[in-house]
Structures are given as C-alpha cells and as structure tokens.
Legacy VTK file of the C-alpha trace (Angstrom):
# vtk DataFile Version 3.0
C-alpha trace
ASCII
DATASET POLYDATA
POINTS 111 float
-2.036 15.077 20.176
0.593 13.050 18.315
0.360 11.854 14.721
-0.107 8.295 16.050
-3.138 9.448 18.038
-4.524 11.151 14.942
-4.135 7.951 12.916
-5.810 5.926 15.672
-8.719 8.423 15.651
-9.222 7.483 11.986
-9.082 3.775 12.848
-5.576 3.289 11.484
-2.854 1.298 13.230
0.286 3.498 13.011
2.580 0.458 12.745
0.630 -0.911 9.771
0.617 2.577 8.226
4.425 2.685 8.445
4.750 -0.872 7.081
2.592 0.043 4.083
4.616 3.199 3.557
7.770 1.106 3.503
6.127 -1.089 0.868
5.390 2.029 -1.159
9.035 3.071 -0.849
10.103 -0.359 -2.142
7.748 0.055 -5.091
9.171 3.506 -5.827
12.741 2.190 -5.665
11.927 -0.761 -7.932
10.786 1.418 -10.852
13.302 2.508 -13.458
11.520 5.698 -14.461
9.572 7.458 -11.756
8.530 11.063 -11.457
8.953 13.237 -8.404
5.191 13.127 -7.828
5.257 9.313 -7.872
8.187 9.298 -5.451
6.073 11.264 -2.996
2.705 9.622 -3.599
3.855 5.998 -3.756
4.748 5.665 -0.047
1.666 7.646 0.978
-0.619 5.518 -1.193
1.028 2.319 0.030
0.541 3.447 3.623
-3.138 4.257 3.088
-3.790 0.991 1.252
-2.133 -0.967 4.045
-3.983 0.994 6.709
-7.385 0.003 5.411
-6.757 -3.323 3.612
-4.328 -5.206 5.863
-6.781 -6.437 8.487
-9.310 -7.707 5.890
-6.492 -9.483 4.017
-5.233 -11.115 7.236
-8.760 -12.246 8.173
-9.294 -13.655 4.686
-5.955 -15.511 4.835
-6.922 -17.037 8.189
-10.303 -18.108 6.740
-8.451 -19.791 3.864
-6.378 -21.745 6.386
-3.024 -19.997 6.087
-0.985 -20.695 9.214
-0.447 -17.748 11.529
1.928 -17.376 14.467
0.642 -17.319 18.036
1.413 -13.588 18.121
-0.335 -12.181 15.033
1.422 -8.775 15.135
4.414 -9.793 12.932
2.022 -11.340 10.406
-0.084 -8.175 10.372
2.964 -5.957 9.803
4.349 -8.224 7.073
0.948 -8.245 5.395
0.817 -4.443 5.654
4.159 -4.220 3.880
2.989 -6.582 1.124
-0.330 -4.761 0.735
1.493 -1.421 0.495
3.744 -2.783 -2.236
1.130 -4.805 -4.128
-1.546 -2.120 -4.072
0.720 0.234 -5.988
1.561 -2.333 -8.672
-2.095 -3.321 -9.006
-3.167 0.326 -9.322
-0.575 0.824 -12.096
-2.075 -2.095 -14.016
-5.693 -0.978 -13.459
-5.023 2.600 -14.561
-3.075 1.420 -17.626
-5.998 -0.802 -18.681
-8.541 1.985 -18.135
-6.377 4.440 -20.052
-6.046 2.060 -23.003
-9.738 1.117 -23.034
-10.838 4.746 -23.016
-8.239 5.655 -25.631
-6.643 8.231 -23.375
-3.023 9.237 -23.523
-0.944 8.883 -20.406
-0.280 12.244 -18.805
3.403 12.715 -18.006
4.437 15.046 -15.226
8.049 16.157 -15.529
10.352 16.197 -12.526
LINES 1 112
111 0 1 2 3 4 5 6 7 8 9 10 11 12 13 14 15 16 17 18 19 20 21 22 23 24 25 26 27 28 29 30 31 32 33 34 35 36 37 38 39 40 41 42 43 44 45 46 47 48 49 50 51 52 53 54 55 56 57 58 59 60 61 62 63 64 65 66 67 68 69 70 71 72 73 74 75 76 77 78 79 80 81 82 83 84 85 86 87 88 89 90 91 92 93 94 95 96 97 98 99 100 101 102 103 104 105 106 107 108 109 110
C-alpha cells in the first residue's frame, strides 16, 4: 500500500494534500522568525487543512458564482494551496487572540 492509497483511505486527495503542504511551506518561508517545530508543523498543518477544507471552499465559491474552468482540477489544486497558506495565518491570529484574552504568555520553543 502506497502513501497515496493511505491518504485516499482517509478520504484525502493526495494532490490536494501536496498543494496544501506547499502552501504551508510558503507560510514557513514568509515568516522572519520561525522555530524548528514550526518549520516542520507548518507544511503538515497546511496539508491537513487543505485536505479537509478545499472541497467545501470550492463548492462555496461555485455557489457564490465564482467562475470555474471546464476542468475543475486546476482550480481545486490552486484552492488547496491557498487554503494551506491561509489556514496557517488564520490559526496564528486565532491563537494570538486566545492567548491575549486568557492572559497567557506565549510559549517559546527554542531551535
């Protein structure tokens, strides 16, 4: 059994998973200060976010009337990349707000 088969068993499109991972890599490269843990987890988190959020985002965009090509695969992969990138930035904002509201200090993990 290949890793692609394993992903498909979990209902994940391997191509979308890779596109989201690439978005996570972009997010990791765009940060000035990033820990080793974030370098590892950012692509993985981007891939997982894309794997499970891309299809709902594409369906919602179609419902809103966004134009799509006759072959939806490029649009799905591009959306996976954007979801992988955006999900990481959104999670940074959400966790920062929660941390501030609860009066918690940010935990730093050294490289």
